[in-house]
C-alpha positions as CSV (number, residue, x, y, z in Angstrom):
1,M,10.3,-41.7,-22.2
2,T,8.3,-38.5,-22.1
3,V,6.0,-38.1,-19.1
4,D,2.7,-36.3,-19.7
5,T,2.5,-34.0,-16.6
6,R,-0.9,-32.6,-17.6
7,Q,-2.7,-35.7,-16.2
8,N,-0.8,-35.5,-12.9
9,P,-0.9,-32.1,-11.1
10,R,1.7,-33.3,-8.6
11,L,4.3,-34.0,-11.4
12,N,3.3,-30.8,-13.1
13,A,3.9,-28.7,-9.9
14,A,7.3,-30.4,-9.4
15,A,8.2,-29.3,-12.9
16,E,7.6,-25.7,-11.9
17,L,10.2,-25.7,-9.2
18,A,13.5,-23.8,-9.8
19,P,16.5,-22.9,-7.6
20,A,15.9,-20.2,-5.1
21,A,19.4,-18.7,-4.6
22,P,20.1,-15.5,-2.7
23,F,20.3,-12.3,-4.6
24,S,23.7,-10.9,-5.5
25,D,25.1,-8.2,-3.3
26,D,24.1,-5.5,-5.7
27,E,20.6,-6.9,-6.1
28,R,20.1,-7.2,-2.4
29,A,21.3,-3.7,-1.8
30,A,18.8,-2.4,-4.4
31,V,15.9,-4.2,-2.7
32,Y,16.9,-2.8,0.8
33,R,17.4,0.7,-0.7
34,A,13.9,0.7,-2.1
35,I,12.5,-0.3,1.4
36,Y,14.5,2.1,3.4
37,T,14.0,5.1,1.1
38,R,10.3,4.7,0.4
39,R,8.4,7.7,1.7
40,D,4.8,8.8,2.1
41,V,4.8,11.7,-0.3
42,R,2.4,14.6,0.2
43,N,3.8,17.9,-1.2
44,E,6.7,17.0,-3.5
45,F,4.8,15.9,-6.6
46,L,5.8,17.2,-10.0
47,D,3.2,18.0,-12.7
48,D,4.6,15.4,-15.1
49,E,2.2,12.7,-16.0
50,V,3.2,9.1,-15.2
51,P,3.3,7.2,-18.6
52,R,0.8,4.4,-18.9
53,E,3.6,1.8,-19.3
54,V,5.1,2.9,-16.0
55,V,1.7,2.8,-14.3
56,M,1.1,-0.7,-15.6
57,R,4.5,-1.9,-14.4
58,I,3.8,-0.6,-11.0
59,L,0.3,-2.2,-11.0
60,D,1.7,-5.5,-12.2
61,A,4.1,-5.5,-9.2
62,A,1.1,-4.9,-7.0
63,H,-0.8,-7.7,-8.7
64,H,2.1,-10.1,-7.9
65,A,1.7,-9.5,-4.2
66,P,1.2,-12.5,-1.9
67,S,-2.4,-13.3,-1.1
68,V,-3.9,-15.9,1.2
69,G,-5.3,-18.8,-0.8
70,F,-4.1,-17.0,-3.9
71,M,-7.4,-15.0,-3.7
72,Q,-6.0,-11.9,-5.4
73,P,-9.0,-9.8,-4.1
74,W,-7.7,-6.4,-5.3
75,N,-8.9,-3.9,-7.9
76,F,-7.3,-0.6,-8.8
77,I,-9.3,2.5,-9.8
78,L,-7.1,5.1,-11.7
79,I,-8.4,8.6,-11.0
80,R,-7.2,11.6,-13.1
81,D,-10.4,13.6,-13.5
82,A,-10.1,16.9,-11.8
83,A,-13.8,17.1,-10.6
84,T,-13.5,13.6,-9.1
85,R,-10.3,14.5,-7.3
86,G,-11.9,17.7,-6.1
87,A,-14.7,15.8,-4.5
88,V,-12.3,13.5,-2.8
89,H,-10.3,16.4,-1.6
90,E,-13.4,17.9,0.0
91,A,-14.1,14.6,1.7
92,F,-10.6,14.7,3.0
93,Q,-11.0,18.2,4.4
94,R,-14.1,17.2,6.3
95,G,-12.3,14.2,7.7
96,A,-9.2,16.2,8.7
97,E,-11.3,18.8,10.5
98,A,-13.1,16.0,12.4
99,E,-9.8,14.3,13.3
100,A,-8.2,17.6,14.4
101,E,-10.9,17.9,17.1
102,T,-9.8,14.7,18.7
103,F,-6.4,16.2,19.8
104,D,-5.6,18.6,22.6
105,A,-4.9,22.3,21.6
106,E,-1.1,21.9,21.2
107,R,-1.3,18.7,19.2
108,R,-4.1,20.1,17.2
109,A,-2.0,23.1,16.1
110,L,0.8,20.8,15.0
111,Y,-1.7,18.6,13.2
112,R,-3.1,21.5,11.2
113,S,0.4,22.6,10.2
114,L,1.1,19.3,8.5
115,K,0.6,18.6,4.8
116,L,-1.4,15.4,4.9
117,E,-2.3,14.7,1.3
118,G,-1.5,15.4,-2.3
119,I,-4.9,14.6,-3.9
120,L,-4.9,17.7,-6.2
121,K,-1.2,18.1,-6.6
122,A,-0.4,14.5,-7.7
123,P,-1.3,13.9,-11.4
124,L,-2.7,10.4,-10.6
125,N,-4.8,9.0,-7.7
126,I,-5.3,5.3,-7.3
127,C,-8.0,3.7,-5.1
128,V,-7.1,0.2,-4.1
129,T,-10.2,-2.0,-3.2
130,C,-10.8,-5.5,-1.9
131,D,-13.5,-7.8,-3.4
132,R,-14.4,-9.7,-0.2
133,A,-16.6,-12.3,-2.2
134,R,-14.3,-12.9,-5.1
135,H,-13.9,-16.6,-4.2
136,G,-17.1,-17.1,-2.3
137,A,-17.9,-16.4,1.4
138,T,-14.5,-17.6,2.6
139,G,-12.0,-19.2,0.2
140,L,-8.9,-21.1,1.1
141,G,-7.3,-19.7,4.3
142,R,-10.1,-17.3,5.4
143,T,-12.3,-19.6,7.4
144,Q,-10.6,-18.9,10.7
145,Q,-9.1,-15.4,9.9
146,P,-11.7,-13.7,7.6
147,D,-9.7,-10.4,7.3
148,T,-6.9,-12.1,5.4
149,D,-8.4,-10.7,2.2
150,I,-7.9,-7.1,3.5
151,L,-4.4,-8.0,4.7
152,S,-3.6,-9.5,1.3
153,T,-4.7,-6.3,-0.4
154,A,-2.4,-4.3,1.9
155,C,0.4,-6.5,0.6
156,A,-0.5,-5.3,-2.9
157,V,-0.3,-1.7,-1.7
158,Q,3.2,-2.3,-0.4
159,N,4.3,-3.9,-3.6
160,L,2.9,-1.0,-5.5
161,W,4.8,1.5,-3.3
162,L,8.1,-0.2,-3.6
163,A,7.8,-0.6,-7.4
164,A,6.9,3.1,-7.6
165,R,10.0,4.0,-5.6
166,V,12.2,2.1,-8.1
167,E,10.6,4.0,-10.9
168,G,11.2,7.4,-9.2
169,V,7.5,7.8,-8.6
170,G,6.2,9.0,-5.2
171,V,3.2,7.6,-3.4
172,G,1.1,9.1,-0.6
173,W,-1.6,7.2,1.3
174,V,-4.6,9.3,2.3
175,S,-6.7,7.7,5.0
176,I,-8.4,10.8,6.6
177,M,-11.8,10.4,4.9
178,R,-14.9,8.4,5.5
179,E,-15.1,5.2,3.5
180,E,-18.8,5.9,2.8
181,E,-18.1,9.2,1.2
182,L,-15.3,7.8,-1.0
183,R,-17.5,4.9,-2.0
184,G,-20.2,7.3,-3.2
185,I,-17.8,9.5,-5.1
186,L,-16.2,6.6,-7.0
187,N,-19.4,4.5,-7.3
188,I,-17.9,1.6,-5.4
189,P,-20.4,-1.2,-4.7
190,A,-21.4,-1.8,-1.1
191,D,-19.8,-5.3,-1.0
192,I,-16.3,-4.0,-2.1
193,A,-14.0,-2.7,0.7
194,V,-11.9,0.4,0.3
195,V,-8.4,-0.4,1.4
196,A,-6.2,2.5,0.3
197,Y,-6.5,5.9,-1.5
198,L,-3.1,6.8,-3.0
199,C,-1.7,9.9,-4.6
200,V,0.9,9.1,-7.3
201,G,3.3,11.1,-9.3
202,Y,7.0,11.8,-10.1
203,V,9.1,13.5,-7.4
204,D,12.5,15.1,-7.7
205,R,13.3,15.0,-4.0
206,A,12.1,13.2,-0.9
207,Y,12.7,13.4,2.9
208,L,15.7,11.4,4.2
209,R,13.5,10.4,7.1
210,P,9.7,10.0,7.3
211,E,8.1,13.4,7.2
212,L,6.1,12.9,10.4
213,E,9.4,12.1,12.1
214,V,11.1,15.1,10.7
215,K,8.2,17.3,11.9
216,R,8.2,15.7,15.3
217,W,4.7,14.1,15.1
218,A,6.2,10.7,15.9
219,R,9.4,8.8,16.0
220,R,10.5,5.4,14.9
221,L,10.3,2.8,17.7
222,P,13.4,0.8,18.6
223,L,13.1,-2.6,16.9
224,D,14.4,-4.4,20.0
225,D,11.3,-3.3,21.9
226,L,9.0,-4.9,19.3
227,V,10.5,-8.4,19.0
228,F,9.4,-11.1,21.3
229,E,10.4,-14.7,21.6
230,D,8.1,-17.7,21.8
231,R,5.2,-15.7,23.4
232,W,3.9,-12.2,23.9
233,G,6.1,-9.9,26.0
234,R,9.1,-12.2,26.3
235,G,12.2,-10.5,25.2
236,V,14.6,-12.1,22.8
237,T,17.5,-13.8,24.7
238,S,21.1,-13.5,23.3
239,P,22.3,-16.7,21.6
C-alpha cells in the first residue's frame, strides 16, 4: 500500500532521512586541508576575473550555511564598479588612521607597515549583510538570543571562505571602516546589518601561516588553554 506522506509532515520528514556515514579518508583530508590552508588574503590577488559560475558556486555554499531557525538572513552584494570600490577604500583609509591612533608608538609603526585590505586589487568585492527582520521580530530560536541572526550570517561567511579556498580563490575580510559609511556607499537600508566586507579574487600563492602571525602581530593561542570542561575555567581532565 502506498502511503501519502503529503498529509502527514512527520512521515514526510522521516522519508527525507538518509545514512550519515563518515567521509572517506581522502574526503576527510580535503575538508581539513581547506580549513587549515584558508588564509585572509590582502596583497596576493591576481587580475583575473572570477567567472560567474565560480562565484555562484561559492555563494551557493554560503547559502547552505547553518542558520538558527532556518532563518537564512543573509544577502550578498557583488561589487565590481571601480568608483564604488574607490569610495569604500577611502572609508577604509579613514578607519585605519583612526585605529592606528589607538596603539602605542611601536605598535602603531608595525600596524602601518601591514597590508590590511585588497579592496582595489581584488577584482571582486562582496558585502555580506543580515536582514534582522526577515522572519519577523524574533523567529524561531532568537527570542532568548537575538544575535543568532548575525552569528548565522557569520557561518555563511565561513562557508563562502572555505568554498573559495577549494576553488583557488582568495578572500580577505575588511573590517576597518565605519558601518555607517559603508551603508551609505552601498545604499544599504537602515534595518539591514553589515556583517562582512570581503575582497575576492584568484591567487597563485598564499602564506603558509596567517600573515599577521608571520609578521608578528599576533600568534595562534594553544588550544589546550581554550578548552574547559563542564564550567568556565575548569581545565579538561585526562580520561
